[in-house]
N, C-alpha and C positions, 0 to 999 in steps of 0.2 A: 357537636361535642367531640372532643378528642379523648381517646382512651388507649393507654399502653400499660402492659404488665411487665415487670422485671423479675426474672427468676434467678436467684443466686443458688447455683447447684450445690456448692459445698455446705451451705446451711439449709438447703431445701426451702428457701424463704422467698415469699412473694411481696413485692412492693408495687404500688399502682400510681400512675400519673393520669389525672383527669383534668382536661382543660376546656374552658369555654372559648370557642373560636370567635365568638361575637365580641367579647371584651378583652381577650388576650390573657386572661387570668388562668392559673392552674393550681391544683392541689396535689401534693404527694402524700400518700398514705403508707405508714409503717416503713419509712426509709431506713437504710443502713447508714453507717457513718460515712462511707464513700459516696458522696452525692453527685459526682461528676457525670455519671451516665444519665441521671435524671435531668440535669441542667442541659446537657448537650441535646437530648431528645426534645426537651421543651423549646429550646431556642430554634431547633430545626423546624419546628411547627409554628414558629412565631408567637410562642407563649412565654409568659414569665411566671415562675413559681412564687405565688403570693401567699399561699396557705400550706400548712403541713399538719397532718393529724395522725393520732396513734389510737389503735384499738385497745391497747392495754400495756401494762408495764411488762416488757418482754424478759424472758429468762434465758433465751438461747442465742441472742446476739446483742451487741451494743447499739442502741438506737441512734439514728442520725437526726432525730427531730430537732434537738437543740442546735445542731450545726446548720440546719436549714434556716433557722432564725439568725444565727451568728453570721453566716456567710451570705445569705440572700435577703435578710430582713423580712422573711415571711412571718405571718402571724401563726401562732401555734394553737392547736385545739386538742385538749386531752380530757380524759374522764375525771369527773368530780364525784363518782359514784362508789368509790371503794371504801369510804370511811377513813378516819384519821390514820389508821395503821398503813393504809396503802394509797395515801395521797401523794401526788407528785410534789417534789421540793425543788427549790432553787431554779424555778422557771422564770423566763423573761416577764417583766411587769405587765406586758399587754397580752399574756397568755389567756385564752378563753377556756374556762372550765365547763365541761359539758354535762348536762343532766338528761335523763330520759325524756325524749320528745323535743329536745332542742334541735335547731337546724343550723347548718353551715351553708352559706350561699357563696358560691364561687362563680361570679358573673351570673349567668342564667342557669346554672346547675345547682340543684339543691340536694344536700345530704342531711337526712333526718336521723337523729341519734336513737338507737334502740339499746336499752340496757339488757345485756346478755351475759350475766355472770356465770361462773362455773369453773372455767379454766383458771380465772383469777377473780377476786371479788369486784374489781373495777371494770371488767371487760365490757366494751360497747361495740356495736356494729353500726354501719352507716348505710342507710337505704337511699339509693341514688335515683333522682328524677331529673330527666333532661328537659327542663322547662323551655330552654332556648330552642329545642327542637320541636316544640309544640306539644310535648307529652304532659298529661295530667296524672298519669299512673307511673309508679316506679318501675325502673328497668332491672335493677339488681341490688344485691346486698354485699357489702364488704364485711366479711364475718370475722376477720382476724383469726384467733385461735378458738373461737366458739364452734364453728361448723366447718368441717373439711369435706373433701370428697371421700365418702365412705366411712367417716368417723366424726367424733367430736373431741374437743380438747380435753386432755387429762386434767383432773382437779387436784393432783397430789403434789405438784411441784413446790408449792409454798411450804409443805411439810417435809418432803423428801429432800429438797435441795436447799431451801431457805430456812428450814428447821422451825417453822411456825406451827406449833402443835395444834391438832384438832381441825386443821383447815381442809384436809382431804374429805372428811365427812360432810362438812358444810358446803364445800365446793361441789361435791357430787349431788347434793340436794338442790343447789342452785342450778346446776347444769340440767337436771331433770325438768325444772320449771322453765328454763330458757328454751329447751327443746319443745315443750308443750306450748309455750307462747308463740314460737315460730310456726307452729302448725296452722295458725290463723292467717298467715301471710299467703299471697297468691302463689300457686304452683309455678307460674311462668317466670318467676324471678330468677335471674342468673345469680349464681353464688360464686363470689370471688374470695377464696380463702387465703389465709396468711401463710400457709405451708403446703407442701406436697410430700410425696413419698420420700422417706429418708429423714424426716424430722423426728426428733425425740419428744415432740409436744403431743403425740398421740401414738397409738400402737398399731393402727392398721390404715394409715392414710393412703389414698389412691394416688397414682402417678398422673392422672389426667389433670390438667391445670385449672379447669373450672367445671361447674356442673349447674344444674337447676334445682330449685327447691323441690319441685315435683318429683324429680328423679330421686333425690335423697329421701323424700318421704316414702318412696316405694322400696328403696334398696339399702339405705343406711341403717345399720343395726339399731341406732339410737331411736329411730322412729317406730321400731317394731315392738318395743317393750313398753307396756302401759303401767306395769307395776313398779312403783318407785324403788322398793327394796331390790327387786331383780335388776333394775336399771343400774342402781348404784353398785351392786356387786359386779356386774359385767364391766362397768366403767373403771373400776378400781383394781380389777384383777389382771395380772400379767403385764402391767405397764413396765416398759424398759427402765432400767436404773439410770437416772439422769447424770450426765457428766458433772464433775465437781465445779466446773466454771459457772454453772447455772446460778449458783448462789451469788457469785460476784456480779453477774449480769442483773439480777433482781435489785441488788444494792445500788449499783451505779445508775441504772436506768431510772430508778426512783429518785435518787439524790442528785446526780449530775454526771454526765458523760463528758470527759475532757475534750477539748477541741481536737479534731483529727488532724494529724500532721503528715509530713513526708515519711513514707515507709521504705524508702530505698536504703539498703544496707551495704556495708563496705567490708573488704577483706581484713582479717585479723591473723595474728600468728598463734602458734600452739600455746604460747605462754599467756594469751589473752582469754583462753576458754573459761567459761563460767562453770558453776557447779552443775547446772542442767544444760546438756548439749543435745541437740536434736539433729540426727543425721537424715538428710532428705533424700538419699539415694534409694533406688529400687532395692527391695529386700534381698534379692539374690546377690547383688553387689555388696551390700552391707554385710551379709553373713559370710562372705568370702574374705572380707578384709575391712576391719573397722577399729576405732579406738575403744578400748574396753570401758564399759560403763556408760557409753553414749546410747541414747534411745533412737531407734530407727522408726521414724514416721515418714514414709515416702511422700513426696510432693505430688499428690494426685487429688482427685475429687473427694477423697475420704479424709484428707488432712485435718480439716476443721473438726470432724467428728471425733478424732482421736487426740489431737493436741490439747483440747480443752480439759482432758482428764489430768494433765500433768503440769500445766503452767502454774507458777507461783506468782501472783500479781504483785508481790512485794519485791521480787528479785529479777535480775536480768537473766536472759538465756542467750546462747549462741547457737549457730547453725553450721552444718557441714554440707557442702554441695556446690552447685554453680551459682553465680550471681543471679541469674534469671530465676532459679528456683528459690533462692534466699529472699529475693524481693517479693515474690509471690507469697511465700510463707509469711513474711512480715505483714503483707497486706491482709492476708486472711486472719492473722492474729489480731490485727487492728479491728476487724469486724466483730471480734468477741472481746473487745475492750482491753487488749494487751498491747502496750506501747513500749516495751523494754527490751527489744531485740538489740543486743550489743553489736552484732556483726556476724560475719560468717568466715569459716575456714575452707578454702578451696580443697577439694578432696585429694588433689595431688600432693598436698602438704601434710597428709597424715603420716605419722611416724610410729614405729613399733606396733603395727597392727596385729590384731588377733582375728581368728575365724570362729564361726559358730559350729557347734556339733548338731548333726541331724541324723535321725533314724527313720527308716521306712516303716510304714504301718505294720507290714507282715513281720518284720524283724522284731519290732517292739512287742507285738502280741506273743511271739514265741518266747521272748525273754521274760515277759510278764507272767507266763505260765510257770516259769522255773524259779523266779526270785520275787521277793516282796519289795517291789520298786517304789521309790518316792515319785509320786505323780501329782502335778499341779494343773488343775483345770482353770483357765482364766475366762471362761464364758460367763454370760449373765445367768441370773437365777432361773428364768424360764427355760433356757436351754438345758441347764443342769437337771431340772426337774423332769424334763422329757426323756432323759437318759444320761448315764455317766458310768465311768469305770468304778467298780465297787471299792477299790483301794485308793481312789483319788481324793484329794482335798481341793476345794474351790476357793480361790481368791479372785475377785473381779479384777480384770486388767487394770482399770483406772485406779485401783487401790494398792497396787504392788509397791509403790514407793513409801507407803505409810503403814499398811496393815501387817500384823504378825504373820510370818510364813513359817509354818511348823516343821521345818526340815533342817538337817545338818548342812551347813554351807560347803563342806568339803566332800560330801557324797554326791553321786550322780542324781540329778533332778530332771525328770522328764516332764516337759511342759507341752500343753496343747490347747487349742481353741476349737472352733468348728471346722475351719478350712486352712489354717496356717497363717492368716494375715495378722491376727491379734497376737498369736504366740510369737510371731516374728518381732513384734514390739516388746513382748514380755522378756525376750532374751536379754536385751539391753538393760531393762529395768531390774532384772534379777542380778545381772552382773554388777549393776550399780549398788545393789544391796549387799554385795559381797559373796554371792554364790559363784563358785569357781568351776563347776562341772554341769552346766545347764545343757540339756539335749532337747532339741525341738522335734516333736513327732510330726513328720511330713504330712501335710494335707489334713491334719487334725482329726477331730472326732468323726467327721464325715467319712474319712477313709477307714477309720477303725470300725465304724458301725457296719460298713459294707462287708467287712471280713470276719466279724464276730459271729 
């Protein structure tokens, strides 16, 4: 048997390639839209991807499952367990719909389907047995977003992101039963999760790429609580606010993800800029000189985490930066289902730049003692509840372009997050909303906390 995991750092997402070396067949589990890496790896091992499977309808990235069929002719395997409201649509005619206890045979490798709802109503896991290697007992479990290292999948995304009322409660109940069901599986099973640390599909995911079921039974909080009400309370408390693009991912992954195309982008002129412009340069560079009203989301490993709050899937956007960064940004946008990057403006073509205002934490605190300042906190709810400035108001970073901001646009507005990264993005969003005197509190609430 051949086994390979693929970790996408921007999305903290895991996909898996499993091949039968005796027959040359392989399956890819939970693929992204960009399937090139999977194909290259399979071919290097003398394998052909003949199967593709999904653990559930994803909320945090655009699935590549349909493209594995379109481009490679692979047979697709998806859950049939979610009920009519969460049934896959527009799938190829030969798609296999899986129920609890079904098996997928990839050469001499067997994947048994286990129904593990909770994160979503249709979630399934795959129990792998390497029969070609002479095994009669399973080796491991592909858990998708059911079981992570140190955590289990959050049950609230259908309600908080996709606006399906009442599903948090039912999902938490399902997750409790799925955890209890998994306790009967052998401790030696390897656990291959769908995400690692950095994913918004849970609140305390570990950074280790895999684990064992026995280890999770001993250490994962979800296995330590026997009372269902206590379990549900812990599971649903302090979950991070999901990016707005999650709702779009649920929709297209259920209904149809367009064929992934070329993501290379090309230079534009100032007159070609769209309403939403993303500046990809480092925050220090942006804050010293930028086009007013553009949003600064630097091209780094956190790009996908932030850009999903601001994309409008109905309209084009443009980028500012180098071609290399613009191509990578377009590629990462494709992984969350956005295909409307119009092009990019080279940074040297910026005209009439403005700079951002910044204040040191000490200076801000002195000023705040003397005056009734307008202060905007762009952190998430759990951070706010752990501590905040008494005269501040909170608007989540990702809501700055739509939510009411209760301050005078001509008066100084002091903005902060925890460390200065998110408030750097907020500067441009507030400029875009027409605020003319935005001042970033350097190093954020973390610096203020140390000095208060």
